[in-house]
Backbone and ligand atoms as CSV (ligand in chain L), in Angstrom:
chain,resi,resn,atom,element,x,y,z
A,1,UNK,N,N,-75.869,51.085,61.910
A,1,UNK,CA,C,-74.816,51.973,62.439
A,1,UNK,C,C,-75.179,52.429,63.859
A,2,UNK,N,N,-74.226,52.310,64.799
A,2,UNK,CA,C,-74.537,52.779,66.155
A,2,UNK,C,C,-73.652,53.956,66.545
A,3,UNK,N,N,-73.113,54.635,65.541
A,3,UNK,CA,C,-72.324,55.833,65.830
A,3,UNK,C,C,-70.880,55.565,66.169
A,4,UNK,N,N,-70.466,54.282,66.058
A,4,UNK,CA,C,-69.077,53.950,66.404
A,4,UNK,C,C,-68.354,53.385,65.194
A,5,UNK,N,N,-67.102,53.765,65.102
A,5,UNK,CA,C,-66.292,53.339,63.966
A,5,UNK,C,C,-64.899,52.959,64.453
A,6,UNK,N,N,-64.372,51.874,63.918
A,6,UNK,CA,C,-62.970,51.503,64.178
A,6,UNK,C,C,-62.192,51.729,62.888
A,7,UNK,N,N,-61.214,52.603,62.937
A,7,UNK,CA,C,-60.328,52.859,61.796
A,7,UNK,C,C,-58.944,52.365,62.187
A,8,UNK,N,N,-58.313,51.604,61.306
A,8,UNK,CA,C,-56.998,51.086,61.710
A,8,UNK,C,C,-56.096,50.868,60.510
A,9,UNK,N,N,-54.802,50.905,60.781
A,9,UNK,CA,C,-53.799,50.424,59.836
A,9,UNK,C,C,-53.086,49.259,60.508
A,10,UNK,N,N,-52.757,48.253,59.715
A,10,UNK,CA,C,-52.041,47.094,60.238
A,10,UNK,C,C,-51.224,46.499,59.101
A,11,UNK,N,N,-50.035,46.053,59.428
A,11,UNK,CA,C,-49.135,45.559,58.384
A,11,UNK,C,C,-49.109,44.036,58.378
A,12,UNK,N,N,-49.551,43.452,57.279
A,12,UNK,CA,C,-49.506,41.992,57.134
A,12,UNK,C,C,-48.108,41.595,56.659
A,13,UNK,N,N,-47.744,40.351,56.847
A,13,UNK,CA,C,-46.476,39.865,56.299
A,13,UNK,C,C,-45.433,39.682,57.373
A,14,UNK,N,N,-44.187,39.905,57.005
A,14,UNK,CA,C,-43.057,39.645,57.902
A,14,UNK,C,C,-43.048,40.707,59.005
A,15,UNK,N,N,-43.096,40.274,60.247
A,15,UNK,CA,C,-43.239,41.223,61.343
A,15,UNK,C,C,-42.304,40.902,62.497
A,16,UNK,N,N,-42.036,41.903,63.293
A,16,UNK,CA,C,-41.114,41.780,64.416
A,16,UNK,C,C,-41.660,40.827,65.476
A,17,UNK,N,N,-40.864,39.882,65.898
A,17,UNK,CA,C,-41.169,39.029,67.053
A,17,UNK,C,C,-42.236,37.960,66.796
A,18,UNK,N,N,-42.919,38.008,65.662
A,18,UNK,CA,C,-43.969,37.007,65.424
A,18,UNK,C,C,-43.814,36.300,64.081
A,19,UNK,N,N,-42.784,36.653,63.290
A,19,UNK,CA,C,-42.587,36.007,61.986
A,19,UNK,C,C,-43.617,36.458,60.968
A,20,UNK,N,N,-43.895,35.604,59.993
A,20,UNK,CA,C,-44.825,35.980,58.919
A,20,UNK,C,C,-46.261,35.841,59.420
A,21,UNK,N,N,-47.027,36.906,59.318
A,21,UNK,CA,C,-48.406,36.832,59.821
A,21,UNK,C,C,-49.401,37.118,58.705
A,22,UNK,N,N,-50.489,36.367,58.723
A,22,UNK,CA,C,-51.534,36.514,57.701
A,22,UNK,C,C,-52.444,37.682,58.033
A,23,UNK,N,N,-52.603,37.934,59.311
A,23,UNK,CA,C,-53.482,39.031,59.736
A,23,UNK,C,C,-52.707,39.842,60.755
A,24,UNK,N,N,-52.563,41.124,60.495
A,24,UNK,CA,C,-51.719,41.972,61.331
A,24,UNK,C,C,-52.207,42.028,62.783
A,25,UNK,N,N,-51.300,42.353,63.693
A,25,UNK,CA,C,-51.612,42.389,65.122
A,25,UNK,C,C,-52.702,43.415,65.430
A,26,UNK,N,N,-52.555,44.597,64.840
A,26,UNK,CA,C,-53.545,45.654,65.103
A,26,UNK,C,C,-54.895,45.285,64.493
A,27,UNK,N,N,-54.842,44.613,63.365
A,27,UNK,CA,C,-56.066,44.153,62.700
A,27,UNK,C,C,-56.864,43.245,63.647
A,28,UNK,N,N,-56.145,42.346,64.323
A,28,UNK,CA,C,-56.807,41.410,65.249
A,28,UNK,C,C,-57.519,42.187,66.365
A,29,UNK,N,N,-56.830,43.179,66.907
A,29,UNK,CA,C,-57.424,43.967,68.003
A,29,UNK,C,C,-58.586,44.810,67.467
A,30,UNK,N,N,-58.421,45.354,66.269
A,30,UNK,CA,C,-59.504,46.151,65.659
A,30,UNK,C,C,-60.763,45.311,65.534
A,31,UNK,N,N,-60.604,44.068,65.094
A,31,UNK,CA,C,-61.766,43.173,64.963
A,31,UNK,C,C,-62.404,42.914,66.324
A,32,UNK,N,N,-61.585,42.749,67.343
A,32,UNK,CA,C,-62.134,42.485,68.687
A,32,UNK,C,C,-62.939,43.687,69.173
A,33,UNK,N,N,-62.426,44.892,68.914
A,33,UNK,CA,C,-63.146,46.101,69.351
A,33,UNK,C,C,-64.468,46.218,68.586
A,34,UNK,N,N,-64.407,45.962,67.283
A,34,UNK,CA,C,-65.631,46.050,66.479
A,34,UNK,C,C,-66.657,45.005,66.954
A,35,UNK,N,N,-66.172,43.785,67.244
A,35,UNK,CA,C,-67.067,42.730,67.749
A,35,UNK,C,C,-67.729,43.143,69.050
A,36,UNK,N,N,-66.914,43.699,69.944
A,36,UNK,CA,C,-67.407,43.994,71.293
A,36,UNK,C,C,-68.291,45.230,71.343
A,37,UNK,N,N,-68.183,46.098,70.373
A,37,UNK,CA,C,-68.941,47.363,70.442
A,37,UNK,C,C,-69.991,47.474,69.334
A,38,UNK,N,N,-69.947,46.547,68.376
A,38,UNK,CA,C,-70.870,46.667,67.237
A,38,UNK,C,C,-70.479,47.781,66.285
A,39,UNK,N,N,-69.237,48.245,66.376
A,39,UNK,CA,C,-68.786,49.344,65.508
A,39,UNK,C,C,-68.588,48.874,64.068
A,40,UNK,N,N,-68.725,49.810,63.131
A,40,UNK,CA,C,-68.267,49.569,61.762
A,40,UNK,C,C,-66.747,49.622,61.764
A,41,UNK,N,N,-66.120,49.085,60.713
A,41,UNK,CA,C,-64.670,49.253,60.674
A,41,UNK,C,C,-64.153,49.591,59.289
A,42,UNK,N,N,-63.012,50.242,59.275
A,42,UNK,CA,C,-62.372,50.677,58.035
A,42,UNK,C,C,-60.870,50.485,58.171
A,43,UNK,N,N,-60.296,49.762,57.203
A,43,UNK,CA,C,-58.844,49.541,57.215
A,43,UNK,C,C,-58.163,50.578,56.332
A,44,UNK,N,N,-57.192,51.254,56.862
A,44,UNK,CA,C,-56.383,52.188,56.071
A,44,UNK,C,C,-55.370,51.361,55.282
A,45,UNK,N,N,-55.485,51.427,53.955
A,45,UNK,CA,C,-54.593,50.636,53.098
A,45,UNK,C,C,-53.828,51.587,52.191
A,46,UNK,N,N,-52.498,51.640,52.324
A,46,UNK,CA,C,-51.717,52.518,51.444
A,46,UNK,C,C,-51.823,52.052,49.990
A,47,UNK,N,N,-51.870,52.989,49.065
A,47,UNK,CA,C,-51.923,52.637,47.641
A,47,UNK,C,C,-50.713,51.796,47.257
A,48,UNK,N,N,-49.565,52.186,47.783
A,48,UNK,CA,C,-48.366,51.364,47.603
A,48,UNK,C,C,-48.125,50.607,48.907
A,49,UNK,N,N,-48.429,49.300,48.917
A,49,UNK,CA,C,-48.316,48.563,50.185
A,49,UNK,C,C,-46.870,48.502,50.686
A,50,UNK,N,N,-46.712,48.426,51.996
A,50,UNK,CA,C,-45.377,48.158,52.546
A,50,UNK,C,C,-45.008,46.724,52.179
A,51,UNK,N,N,-43.736,46.459,51.925
A,51,UNK,CA,C,-43.340,45.103,51.518
A,51,UNK,C,C,-43.757,44.072,52.564
A,52,UNK,N,N,-44.252,42.936,52.081
A,52,UNK,CA,C,-44.689,41.872,53.002
A,52,UNK,C,C,-43.591,40.867,53.271
A,53,UNK,N,N,-42.665,40.735,52.315
A,53,UNK,CA,C,-41.712,39.630,52.426
A,53,UNK,C,C,-40.431,39.995,53.149
A,54,UNK,N,N,-40.204,41.290,53.312
A,54,UNK,CA,C,-38.948,41.683,53.935
A,54,UNK,C,C,-39.201,42.718,55.029
A,55,UNK,N,N,-38.948,42.304,56.261
A,55,UNK,CA,C,-39.109,43.213,57.397
A,55,UNK,C,C,-38.152,44.393,57.245
A,56,UNK,N,N,-36.915,44.098,56.786
A,56,UNK,CA,C,-35.913,45.159,56.657
A,56,UNK,C,C,-36.347,46.227,55.656
A,57,UNK,N,N,-36.927,45.774,54.547
A,57,UNK,CA,C,-37.382,46.749,53.537
A,57,UNK,C,C,-38.534,47.592,54.076
A,58,UNK,N,N,-39.405,46.950,54.816
A,58,UNK,CA,C,-40.533,47.684,55.410
A,58,UNK,C,C,-39.996,48.760,56.354
A,59,UNK,N,N,-39.014,48.362,57.160
A,59,UNK,CA,C,-38.395,49.296,58.113
A,59,UNK,C,C,-37.779,50.481,57.358
A,60,UNK,N,N,-37.111,50.150,56.256
A,60,UNK,CA,C,-36.422,51.181,55.474
A,60,UNK,C,C,-37.422,52.230,54.939
A,61,UNK,N,N,-38.517,51.736,54.376
A,61,UNK,CA,C,-39.533,52.642,53.821
A,61,UNK,C,C,-40.190,53.451,54.941
A,62,UNK,N,N,-40.501,52.764,56.035
A,62,UNK,CA,C,-41.130,53.454,57.167
A,62,UNK,C,C,-40.213,54.553,57.704
A,63,UNK,N,N,-38.926,54.260,57.757
A,63,UNK,CA,C,-37.967,55.231,58.279
A,63,UNK,C,C,-37.915,56.468,57.377
A,64,UNK,N,N,-37.904,56.204,56.061
A,64,UNK,CA,C,-37.863,57.324,55.113
A,64,UNK,C,C,-39.135,58.176,55.216
A,65,UNK,N,N,-40.281,57.505,55.323
A,65,UNK,CA,C,-41.547,58.256,55.426
A,65,UNK,C,C,-41.575,59.106,56.689
A,66,UNK,N,N,-41.062,58.543,57.761
A,66,UNK,CA,C,-41.044,59.287,59.022
A,66,UNK,C,C,-40.125,60.505,58.903
A,67,UNK,N,N,-38.945,60.278,58.324
A,67,UNK,CA,C,-37.965,61.355,58.171
A,67,UNK,C,C,-38.541,62.489,57.330
A,68,UNK,N,N,-39.278,62.112,56.286
A,68,UNK,CA,C,-39.817,63.113,55.354
A,68,UNK,C,C,-41.181,63.624,55.784
A,69,UNK,N,N,-41.691,63.096,56.913
A,69,UNK,CA,C,-43.051,63.439,57.353
A,69,UNK,C,C,-44.027,63.275,56.182
A,70,UNK,N,N,-43.919,62.129,55.528
A,70,UNK,CA,C,-44.676,61.861,54.293
A,70,UNK,C,C,-46.157,61.641,54.591
A,71,UNK,N,N,-46.965,61.783,53.556
A,71,UNK,CA,C,-48.392,61.458,53.640
A,71,UNK,C,C,-48.722,60.508,52.488
A,72,UNK,N,N,-48.371,59.218,52.644
A,72,UNK,CA,C,-48.584,58.261,51.557
A,72,UNK,C,C,-50.063,58.162,51.196
A,73,UNK,N,N,-50.346,58.095,49.893
A,73,UNK,CA,C,-51.744,58.009,49.434
A,73,UNK,C,C,-52.363,56.703,49.924
A,74,UNK,N,N,-53.656,56.758,50.186
A,74,UNK,CA,C,-54.356,55.566,50.678
A,74,UNK,C,C,-55.558,55.240,49.786
A,75,UNK,N,N,-55.998,53.991,49.912
A,75,UNK,CA,C,-57.149,53.519,49.120
A,75,UNK,C,C,-58.450,53.828,49.840
A,76,UNK,N,N,-59.448,54.277,49.094
A,76,UNK,CA,C,-60.809,54.395,49.633
A,76,UNK,C,C,-60.928,55.379,50.773
A,77,UNK,N,N,-62.080,55.390,51.392
A,77,UNK,CA,C,-62.314,56.336,52.484
A,77,UNK,C,C,-63.578,55.914,53.231
A,78,UNK,N,N,-63.794,56.507,54.382
A,78,UNK,CA,C,-65.041,56.295,55.115
A,78,UNK,C,C,-65.446,57.645,55.692
A,79,UNK,N,N,-66.743,57.876,55.785
A,79,UNK,CA,C,-67.229,59.183,56.258
A,79,UNK,C,C,-67.204,59.232,57.775
A,80,UNK,N,N,-66.053,59.590,58.307
A,80,UNK,CA,C,-65.885,59.780,59.751
A,80,UNK,C,C,-66.959,60.723,60.284
A,81,UNK,N,N,-67.326,61.674,59.446
A,81,UNK,CA,C,-68.284,62.700,59.826
A,81,UNK,C,C,-69.617,62.096,60.270
A,82,UNK,N,N,-69.924,60.860,59.847
A,82,UNK,CA,C,-71.201,60.213,60.196
A,82,UNK,C,C,-71.165,59.539,61.575
A,83,UNK,N,N,-70.021,59.539,62.231
A,83,UNK,CA,C,-69.884,58.795,63.492
A,83,UNK,C,C,-69.579,59.744,64.653
A,84,UNK,N,N,-69.884,59.246,65.879
A,84,UNK,CA,C,-69.605,60.048,67.082
A,84,UNK,C,C,-68.312,59.607,67.765
A,85,UNK,N,N,-68.121,58.290,67.837
A,85,UNK,CA,C,-66.957,57.740,68.548
A,85,UNK,C,C,-66.110,56.987,67.537
A,86,UNK,N,N,-64.859,57.389,67.414
A,86,UNK,CA,C,-63.979,56.749,66.434
A,86,UNK,C,C,-62.744,56.195,67.156
A,87,UNK,N,N,-62.579,54.897,67.100
A,87,UNK,CA,C,-61.356,54.246,67.589
A,87,UNK,C,C,-60.338,54.321,66.455
A,88,UNK,N,N,-59.120,54.746,66.782
A,88,UNK,CA,C,-58.065,54.769,65.758
A,88,UNK,C,C,-56.926,53.867,66.219
A,89,UNK,N,N,-56.613,52.849,65.408
A,89,UNK,CA,C,-55.608,51.870,65.809
A,89,UNK,C,C,-54.470,51.760,64.810
A,90,UNK,N,N,-53.299,51.432,65.315
A,90,UNK,CA,C,-52.094,51.409,64.482
A,90,UNK,C,C,-50.984,50.704,65.260
A,91,UNK,N,N,-49.962,50.223,64.553
A,91,UNK,CA,C,-48.774,49.736,65.254
A,91,UNK,C,C,-47.907,50.906,65.700
A,92,UNK,N,N,-47.211,50.697,66.792
A,92,UNK,CA,C,-46.243,51.691,67.278
A,92,UNK,C,C,-45.016,51.634,66.369
A,93,UNK,N,N,-44.712,52.730,65.695
A,93,UNK,CA,C,-43.518,52.798,64.844
A,93,UNK,C,C,-42.650,53.957,65.338
A,94,UNK,N,N,-41.761,53.709,66.247
A,94,UNK,CA,C,-40.814,54.709,66.759
A,94,UNK,C,C,-41.504,55.963,67.314
A,95,UNK,N,N,-42.505,55.729,68.148
A,95,UNK,CA,C,-43.150,56.877,68.799
A,95,UNK,C,C,-44.161,57.589,67.936
A,96,UNK,N,N,-44.456,57.018,66.780
A,96,UNK,CA,C,-45.415,57.638,65.856
A,96,UNK,C,C,-46.349,56.559,65.310
A,97,UNK,N,N,-47.563,56.963,64.947
A,97,UNK,CA,C,-48.348,56.069,64.091
A,97,UNK,C,C,-47.710,56.078,62.700
A,98,UNK,N,N,-47.886,55.028,61.906
A,98,UNK,CA,C,-47.408,55.074,60.517
A,98,UNK,C,C,-47.976,56.304,59.806
A,99,UNK,N,N,-47.207,56.850,58.905
A,99,UNK,CA,C,-47.575,58.128,58.281
A,99,UNK,C,C,-48.913,58.067,57.531
A,100,UNK,N,N,-49.279,56.880,57.033
A,100,UNK,CA,C,-50.563,56.784,56.305
A,100,UNK,C,C,-51.757,57.036,57.232
A,101,UNK,N,N,-51.558,56.886,58.530
A,101,UNK,CA,C,-52.644,57.199,59.469
A,101,UNK,C,C,-52.907,58.709,59.454
A,102,UNK,N,N,-51.833,59.488,59.340
A,102,UNK,CA,C,-52.014,60.952,59.229
A,102,UNK,C,C,-52.690,61.324,57.911
A,103,UNK,N,N,-52.354,60.587,56.839
A,103,UNK,CA,C,-53.032,60.850,55.560
A,103,UNK,C,C,-54.537,60.779,55.777
A,104,UNK,N,N,-54.951,59.708,56.453
A,104,UNK,CA,C,-56.389,59.518,56.701
A,104,UNK,C,C,-56.933,60.642,57.591
A,105,UNK,N,N,-56.258,60.891,58.687
A,105,UNK,CA,C,-56.767,61.887,59.646
A,105,UNK,C,C,-56.921,63.242,58.976
A,106,UNK,N,N,-55.934,63.611,58.176
A,106,UNK,CA,C,-55.935,64.972,57.621
A,106,UNK,C,C,-56.954,65.164,56.513
A,107,UNK,N,N,-57.585,64.087,56.063
A,107,UNK,CA,C,-58.620,64.307,55.051
A,107,UNK,C,C,-60.024,64.345,55.658
A,108,UNK,N,N,-60.086,64.501,57.006
A,108,UNK,CA,C,-61.406,64.555,57.663
A,108,UNK,C,C,-61.506,65.708,58.656
A,109,UNK,N,N,-62.765,65.991,59.019
A,109,UNK,CA,C,-63.066,66.994,60.044
A,109,UNK,C,C,-63.304,66.263,61.365
A,110,UNK,N,N,-62.687,66.726,62.435
A,110,UNK,CA,C,-62.744,65.992,63.699
A,110,UNK,C,C,-63.464,66.731,64.817
A,111,UNK,N,N,-63.841,67.959,64.585
A,111,UNK,CA,C,-64.454,68.755,65.654
A,111,UNK,C,C,-65.685,68.032,66.195
A,112,UNK,N,N,-65.770,67.941,67.517
A,112,UNK,CA,C,-66.941,67.340,68.162
A,112,UNK,C,C,-66.902,65.817,68.266
A,113,UNK,N,N,-65.895,65.174,67.664
A,113,UNK,CA,C,-65.818,63.712,67.723
A,113,UNK,C,C,-65.087,63.256,68.989
A,114,UNK,N,N,-65.425,62.050,69.434
A,114,UNK,CA,C,-64.645,61.400,70.485
A,114,UNK,C,C,-63.720,60.406,69.796
A,115,UNK,N,N,-62.431,60.524,70.054
A,115,UNK,CA,C,-61.436,59.667,69.396
A,115,UNK,C,C,-60.701,58.861,70.472
A,116,UNK,N,N,-60.624,57.551,70.246
A,116,UNK,CA,C,-59.991,56.665,71.229
A,116,UNK,C,C,-58.880,55.877,70.541
A,117,UNK,N,N,-57.633,56.158,70.902
A,117,UNK,CA,C,-56.513,55.472,70.251
A,117,UNK,C,C,-56.277,54.066,70.818
A,118,UNK,N,N,-55.825,53.177,69.949
A,118,UNK,CA,C,-55.295,51.893,70.431
A,118,UNK,C,C,-54.086,51.531,69.582
A,119,UNK,N,N,-53.150,50.838,70.218
A,119,UNK,CA,C,-51.873,50.580,69.563
A,119,UNK,C,C,-51.419,49.162,69.881
A,120,UNK,N,N,-50.749,48.520,68.921
A,120,UNK,CA,C,-49.996,47.314,69.264
A,120,UNK,C,C,-48.520,47.647,69.119
A,121,UNK,N,N,-47.705,46.946,69.902
A,121,UNK,CA,C,-46.300,47.334,70.024
A,121,UNK,C,C,-45.478,46.136,70.469
A,122,UNK,N,N,-44.166,46.319,70.504
A,122,UNK,CA,C,-43.300,45.263,71.050
A,122,UNK,C,C,-42.428,45.811,72.166
A,123,UNK,N,N,-42.981,46.651,72.985
A,123,UNK,CA,C,-42.243,47.122,74.150
A,123,UNK,C,C,-42.438,48.597,74.458
A,124,UNK,N,N,-42.746,49.400,73.460
A,124,UNK,CA,C,-42.840,50.844,73.685
A,124,UNK,C,C,-44.198,51.290,74.215
A,125,UNK,N,N,-45.171,50.396,74.216
A,125,UNK,CA,C,-46.496,50.783,74.683
A,125,UNK,C,C,-47.088,51.892,73.821
A,126,UNK,N,N,-47.931,52.698,74.421
A,126,UNK,CA,C,-48.554,53.811,73.689
A,126,UNK,C,C,-47.475,54.805,73.245
A,127,UNK,N,N,-46.473,54.991,74.108
A,127,UNK,CA,C,-45.292,55.777,73.736
A,127,UNK,C,C,-45.597,57.172,73.203
A,128,UNK,N,N,-46.632,57.811,73.731
A,128,UNK,CA,C,-46.915,59.197,73.331
A,128,UNK,C,C,-47.666,59.326,72.019
A,129,UNK,N,N,-47.968,58.194,71.377
A,129,UNK,CA,C,-48.670,58.301,70.084
A,129,UNK,C,C,-50.080,58.867,70.271
A,130,UNK,N,N,-50.659,58.670,71.464
A,130,UNK,CA,C,-52.004,59.222,71.688
A,130,UNK,C,C,-51.969,60.755,71.653
A,131,UNK,N,N,-50.873,61.321,72.143
A,131,UNK,CA,C,-50.756,62.791,72.073
A,131,UNK,C,C,-50.582,63.260,70.632
A,132,UNK,N,N,-49.906,62.462,69.838
A,132,UNK,CA,C,-49.760,62.788,68.400
A,132,UNK,C,C,-51.132,62.775,67.725
A,133,UNK,N,N,-51.909,61.767,68.064
A,133,UNK,CA,C,-53.259,61.660,67.485
A,133,UNK,C,C,-54.098,62.869,67.926
A,134,UNK,N,N,-53.954,63.239,69.191
A,134,UNK,CA,C,-54.725,64.388,69.703
A,134,UNK,C,C,-54.366,65.660,68.945
A,135,UNK,N,N,-53.083,65.827,68.646
A,135,UNK,CA,C,-52.665,67.035,67.923
A,135,UNK,C,C,-53.194,67.018,66.490
A,136,UNK,N,N,-53.314,65.818,65.915
A,136,UNK,CA,C,-53.729,65.725,64.503
A,136,UNK,C,C,-55.247,65.836,64.336
A,137,UNK,N,N,-56.001,65.288,65.291
A,137,UNK,CA,C,-57.476,65.292,65.167
A,137,UNK,C,C,-58.005,66.588,65.765
A,138,UNK,N,N,-57.897,67.643,65.018
A,138,UNK,CA,C,-58.169,68.978,65.564
A,138,UNK,C,C,-59.635,69.126,65.984
A,139,UNK,N,N,-59.819,69.556,67.246
A,139,UNK,CA,C,-61.174,69.800,67.739
A,139,UNK,C,C,-61.850,68.571,68.322
A,140,UNK,N,N,-61.185,67.406,68.233
A,140,UNK,CA,C,-61.788,66.191,68.800
A,140,UNK,C,C,-61.446,66.076,70.279
A,141,UNK,N,N,-62.273,65.334,70.989
A,141,UNK,CA,C,-61.979,64.972,72.366
A,141,UNK,C,C,-61.237,63.632,72.296
A,142,UNK,N,N,-59.918,63.671,72.427
A,142,UNK,CA,C,-59.120,62.455,72.263
A,142,UNK,C,C,-58.796,61.878,73.645
A,143,UNK,N,N,-59.023,60.590,73.800
A,143,UNK,CA,C,-58.847,59.923,75.099
A,143,UNK,C,C,-57.359,59.693,75.384
A,144,UNK,N,N,-56.623,60.790,75.575
A,144,UNK,CA,C,-55.188,60.682,75.878
A,144,UNK,C,C,-55.030,60.057,77.276
A,145,UNK,N,N,-54.157,59.063,77.356
A,145,UNK,CA,C,-53.936,58.381,78.632
A,145,UNK,C,C,-54.947,57.271,78.897
A,146,UNK,N,N,-55.936,57.140,78.028
A,146,UNK,CA,C,-56.966,56.113,78.259
A,146,UNK,C,C,-57.046,55.113,77.106
A,147,UNK,N,N,-56.107,55.230,76.162
A,147,UNK,CA,C,-56.122,54.306,75.024
A,147,UNK,C,C,-55.630,52.930,75.439
A,148,UNK,N,N,-55.719,51.993,74.524
A,148,UNK,CA,C,-55.267,50.625,74.795
A,148,UNK,C,C,-53.927,50.393,74.114
A,149,UNK,N,N,-52.966,49.892,74.885
A,149,UNK,CA,C,-51.680,49.467,74.308
A,149,UNK,C,C,-51.536,47.980,74.603
A,150,UNK,N,N,-51.350,47.201,73.564
A,150,UNK,CA,C,-51.287,45.751,73.771
A,150,UNK,C,C,-50.143,45.191,72.927
A,151,UNK,N,N,-49.427,44.264,73.488
A,151,UNK,CA,C,-48.271,43.732,72.771
A,151,UNK,C,C,-48.747,42.962,71.537
A,152,UNK,N,N,-48.043,43.205,70.411
A,152,UNK,CA,C,-48.416,42.545,69.166
A,152,UNK,C,C,-48.395,41.032,69.303
A,153,UNK,N,N,-47.408,40.545,70.017
A,153,UNK,CA,C,-47.272,39.095,70.173
A,153,UNK,C,C,-48.464,38.501,70.931
A,154,UNK,N,N,-48.969,39.234,71.896
A,154,UNK,CA,C,-50.155,38.767,72.638
A,154,UNK,C,C,-51.363,38.725,71.708
A,155,UNK,N,N,-51.515,39.780,70.911
A,155,UNK,CA,C,-52.644,39.817,69.967
A,155,UNK,C,C,-52.581,38.623,69.021
A,156,UNK,N,N,-51.371,38.331,68.556
A,156,UNK,CA,C,-51.179,37.301,67.536
A,156,UNK,C,C,-51.302,35.894,68.130
A,157,UNK,N,N,-50.717,35.685,69.304
A,157,UNK,CA,C,-50.533,34.314,69.793
A,157,UNK,C,C,-51.301,33.984,71.060
A,158,UNK,N,N,-51.909,34.958,71.686
A,158,UNK,CA,C,-52.661,34.671,72.914
A,158,UNK,C,C,-53.969,35.455,72.846
A,159,UNK,N,N,-54.803,35.024,71.903
A,159,UNK,CA,C,-55.955,35.857,71.547
A,159,UNK,C,C,-56.986,35.947,72.660
A,160,UNK,N,N,-57.110,34.894,73.461
A,160,UNK,CA,C,-58.110,34.975,74.538
A,160,UNK,C,C,-57.700,36.010,75.564
A,161,UNK,N,N,-56.400,36.046,75.883
A,161,UNK,CA,C,-55.912,37.056,76.816
A,161,UNK,C,C,-56.109,38.457,76.231
A,162,UNK,N,N,-55.825,38.586,74.931
A,162,UNK,CA,C,-56.007,39.888,74.272
A,162,UNK,C,C,-57.477,40.306,74.307
A,163,UNK,N,N,-58.358,39.350,74.035
A,163,UNK,CA,C,-59.793,39.675,74.027
A,163,UNK,C,C,-60.257,40.147,75.407
A,164,UNK,N,N,-59.758,39.466,76.447
A,164,UNK,CA,C,-60.144,39.887,77.810
A,164,UNK,C,C,-59.662,41.311,78.087
A,165,UNK,N,N,-58.427,41.612,77.650
A,165,UNK,CA,C,-57.904,42.976,77.861
A,165,UNK,C,C,-58.766,44.007,77.137
A,166,UNK,N,N,-59.145,43.670,75.907
A,166,UNK,CA,C,-59.977,44.594,75.116
A,166,UNK,C,C,-61.307,44.816,75.824
A,167,UNK,N,N,-61.911,43.727,76.296
A,167,UNK,CA,C,-63.244,43.855,76.900
A,167,UNK,C,C,-63.186,44.631,78.219
A,168,UNK,N,N,-62.140,44.360,79.009
A,168,UNK,CA,C,-61.997,45.099,80.276
A,168,UNK,C,C,-61.808,46.583,80.013
A,169,UNK,N,N,-60.993,46.869,79.023
A,169,UNK,CA,C,-60.707,48.267,78.660
A,169,UNK,C,C,-61.998,48.978,78.210
A,170,UNK,N,N,-62.763,48.304,77.365
A,170,UNK,CA,C,-64.006,48.910,76.871
A,170,UNK,C,C,-64.990,49.143,78.014
A,171,UNK,N,N,-65.052,48.169,78.933
A,171,UNK,CA,C,-65.943,48.358,80.088
A,171,UNK,C,C,-65.524,49.578,80.884
A,172,UNK,N,N,-64.213,49.715,81.078
A,172,UNK,CA,C,-63.685,50.869,81.812
A,172,UNK,C,C,-64.056,52.191,81.155
A,173,UNK,N,N,-64.184,52.166,79.846
A,173,UNK,CA,C,-64.562,53.386,79.110
A,173,UNK,C,C,-66.077,53.552,79.042
A,174,UNK,N,N,-66.793,52.560,79.541
A,174,UNK,CA,C,-68.261,52.601,79.438
A,174,UNK,C,C,-68.749,52.359,78.027
A,175,UNK,N,N,-67.946,51.611,77.247
A,175,UNK,CA,C,-68.281,51.411,75.838
A,175,UNK,C,C,-68.475,49.956,75.449
A,176,UNK,N,N,-68.687,49.090,76.451
A,176,UNK,CA,C,-69.001,47.704,76.113
A,176,UNK,C,C,-70.352,47.657,75.421
A,177,UNK,N,N,-70.757,46.499,74.958
A,177,UNK,CA,C,-72.062,46.373,74.291
A,177,UNK,C,C,-73.202,46.601,75.252
L,1,FMN,C1,C,-41.294,50.088,60.940
L,1,FMN,C2,C,-41.543,49.508,62.316
L,1,FMN,C3,C,-41.166,50.208,63.445
L,1,FMN,C4,C,-41.456,49.703,64.718
L,1,FMN,N1,N,-41.100,50.421,65.827
L,1,FMN,C5,C,-41.456,49.963,67.048
L,1,FMN,C6,C,-41.163,50.740,68.208
L,1,FMN,O1,O,-40.575,51.809,68.155
L,1,FMN,N2,N,-41.561,50.251,69.415
L,1,FMN,C7,C,-42.217,49.047,69.550
L,1,FMN,O2,O,-42.562,48.678,70.653
L,1,FMN,N3,N,-42.487,48.298,68.442
L,1,FMN,C8,C,-42.145,48.727,67.209
L,1,FMN,N4,N,-42.428,47.971,66.109
L,1,FMN,C9,C,-43.166,46.708,66.269
L,1,FMN,C10,C,-44.669,46.884,65.984
L,1,FMN,O3,O,-45.210,47.994,66.662
L,1,FMN,C11,C,-45.460,45.646,66.405
L,1,FMN,O4,O,-44.913,44.491,65.806
L,1,FMN,C12,C,-46.936,45.791,66.041
L,1,FMN,O5,O,-47.708,44.873,66.806
L,1,FMN,C13,C,-47.197,45.551,64.560
L,1,FMN,O6,O,-48.584,45.663,64.332
L,1,FMN,P1,P,-49.246,45.245,62.953
L,1,FMN,O7,O,-49.057,43.752,62.793
L,1,FMN,O8,O,-50.685,45.597,63.129
L,1,FMN,O9,O,-48.601,46.035,61.881
L,1,FMN,C14,C,-42.119,48.443,64.845
L,1,FMN,C15,C,-42.441,47.727,63.675
L,1,FMN,C16,C,-42.148,48.238,62.412
L,1,FMN,C17,C,-42.511,47.448,61.201
């Protein structure tokens, strides 16, 4: 353990702009960050998975969760408390991280931690989600304005370009290997 952790949610299956994917866009970027920094990683997995076969159904459930400000139950956990720097990654869902990311955040203590958001998207970029993360991770130093936003399609289909972006970004943060 080197004090760094990558926590992420990513949706496998039918996805916007890239068709059916075996490994989610954010998952790909999470792996690149973990590779480049030697961080441990933890995938946030909802107890009730979002549908894989129907993008429309996934959208419907996501919309309802957002409307209700839901906190869907998740599988397993990781002791964030044991780490100093935590990367939190998620897809951009209408200006918010998926609600299960809040489930995870709210079951931990964040005071004194450095939190670095990263997002994959199809046009909205970070879209203010870093400020949402900052509000949720109470007491953490959240790298608002310094997170990574990368197009899902690039992560999925142009991995070398995505890897270069990840590495440049990490160097800029002083967090390369
Ligand atoms: C429910 C839902 C809402 C989305 N809303 C947005 C959005 O508001 N802006 C955007 O740029 N992309 C949006 N997308 C596209 C995803 O952010 C993008 O495909 C992302 O790379 C998916 O990452 P993943 O494969 O790790 O889940 C949305 C996708 C879903 C499923």
